[in-house]
C-alpha positions, 0 to 999 in steps of 0.5 A: 903922687899929688898933682902939685906941691908947694915949693920954693922957687929955687927948685924949679927949672921953669916958671910960669904964671897960671894966667899966661898958660895956653888955653887948651881944650883937650877933652877926656881921650887919648891922642896927640896935640899937634902944633902946626907951622903956618909958614916956613921958618923966616931966617931973619926971625928968632921964633916961629908962629905956631898954630894949635891943631886939634887932637889926633886920636891915637891908641895909648900903646903907640902914642909915644912912637907916633909922636916921634913920627908926627913931629918929623913932618915939615909942617909940625913944630910941636907935639904933645902926648895927651893921655885921657887922665892928664889934668888940663893944667899939666897939659897946659904946662907941658905945652908952654914948656914945649914952646919955650924949648922950641924957641930956645933951640931955634935961637941956638940953631939946634934941631927944634923938634919937641915932643912933650907930655904932662903925664909920664908914660909907662915904660911899656909904652916907650919905643926902644931907645926913647928916654924922658927928660923931666922938667920941674915947673913952678906955676904961680897963681896969685899968692900960690906957687905949685911945682908941676913936673912935665916930660920931654920925649927925647929922640932915640939915637937911631932917629937922630941918625936917620936910621930905621927902627932897630929890630 
């Protein structure tokens, strides 16, 4: 599957300018990129500052499950699963989508925990009940428009309900 494809704007869920993407330096390794919250949520604010943390090295076979655990920590606002072969632009787009999803959920009063990835993990790396939500993103770079797909890791019902991992 090609990294990007030229498309019409109407086929994308989201749109970003290439110059506005976050500057990520993730390197060629597997891990979780964690966005930390520097201060508690201000109830009078409709958003929250997010600091980018270094990559946490995590083995690929447990990355998705580990991301669901890390994002539940009170100082974490966003987690991105980064597989070593993920092109940087996909990680940048996934991070930008994660920030936007988090902001939307904060404004709606919904659970703002978000886990994203720029490359779809294989099914054998997914814990029970985990699903992926696909987002098509139109990335504009001057006169070029490219479609990039990124994914959100959707929490399984047992995590939402606060139950232990099913056996």
